[in-house]
C-alpha positions, 0 to 999 in steps of 0.5 A, a space after each residue: 286678510 284685508 277684505 271680508 264680507 258678513 251678511 249684507 256688509 263688506 269691509 275693506 281694511 286697506 281702503 278703510 271702507 265699509 259698505 252695507 246693502 251697496 251703500 257706503 257707511 261711515 264710522 269714526 276711525 276707532 269704531 272702524 278699527 274695533 269692527 275690523 278687530 271683531 271681523 278678524 277674530 270672528 266667531 270668537 268673543 274678543 275680551 275687553 282687555 284685548 280690545 283695549 290693548 289693540 285699540 289703545 296700546 299703552 293708554 288708559 281708556 274708560 269702559 264707557 269709551 268702548 261702549 260708545 264705539 259699540 253703540 256707534 257700530 250698531 247704529 251704522 250696521 243695524 240700519 242695514 241688517 234685519 239681524 243683530 250684528 254684534 253680540 255682547 258677552 256680558 262681563 267678557 267682551 264682544 263678538 261679530 254675530 254673522 258668518 264671515 267670508 274671507 276672499 283669498 288675498 293675492 300676494 304682491 308680485 314676486 311672492 313674499 315669504 317668511 323663512 323660519 328654519 326649514 319652514 317657508 311661509 307665504 305672506 298675504 297682502 295686508 296684515 300678517 300677525 306672527 305668534 303662538 296663537 293658533 288663530 294668527 296668520 303666521 303661527 309659530 310654536 316657539 317658547 320665546 314668541 308671544 301669542 301675538 308677537 309681531 305684525 308684518 304688513 304688506 301694502 303697495 309693494 312695501 313691507 313693514 315690521 311692527 312689534 305688538 308689545 311682545 314679552 321678549 321683543 322684536 329685533 331688526 338690524 341689532 335694535 328693538 323695534 319700537 315703531 313700524 320699520 321697513 323690511 327689504 328682501 333678505 332682511 333677518 329679524 328676531 322674534 324673541 330668540 327665533 331668527 326669521 328672514 323676509 324674502 321676495 321671490 318668484 320661486 315657491 320654496 320647499 316647506 317643512 312642518 316644524 319649527 325647532 326651538 334653539 337651545 337658548 330659548 328653552 324655558 323662556 316662556 312668553 305671554 
């Protein structure tokens, strides 16, 4: 998903644009990233810890910085909306307080797929998060995969693979992925102990309903 609408607002992650009542609204880069995170997660409350991990991965940032970003977003949105847009769950985190509509994203020409065992998963333009969390785009219930394990980004015909700080790591071409790395059709990579293959094809592969853990992954739980 790279485009979403809520209330009188539309946010386009790929173009990094936010509009409200047909007017272009301006946010600093981190404030935009926070708003997009809340839009993606809506309607659930996003804990502060998760926000810190996503926005400042590996860094130490004071809570006052996050509070400042929330205030910036509220100033921009409340000027265009009669209804509150962000909700504070005291002691927990923040949530988007308006229903979100998510227009279906078309896959790039050729059709992009992720193959895991017998299962074929269609990938959409933009961000495709892989993990055990049922809310992610590519949900795989496998013991060695973290809840939000890796991200496969499709943009302008290019595919990039990124590890999201997973417990067991993501490996491509025999090395652990430390930064976004390009994928080509037919490339295989490991999320934890599960082998996945990225394919570009006009044909729609058959689908299966389950991913079966390999014997080596049994008992290797991930966070």
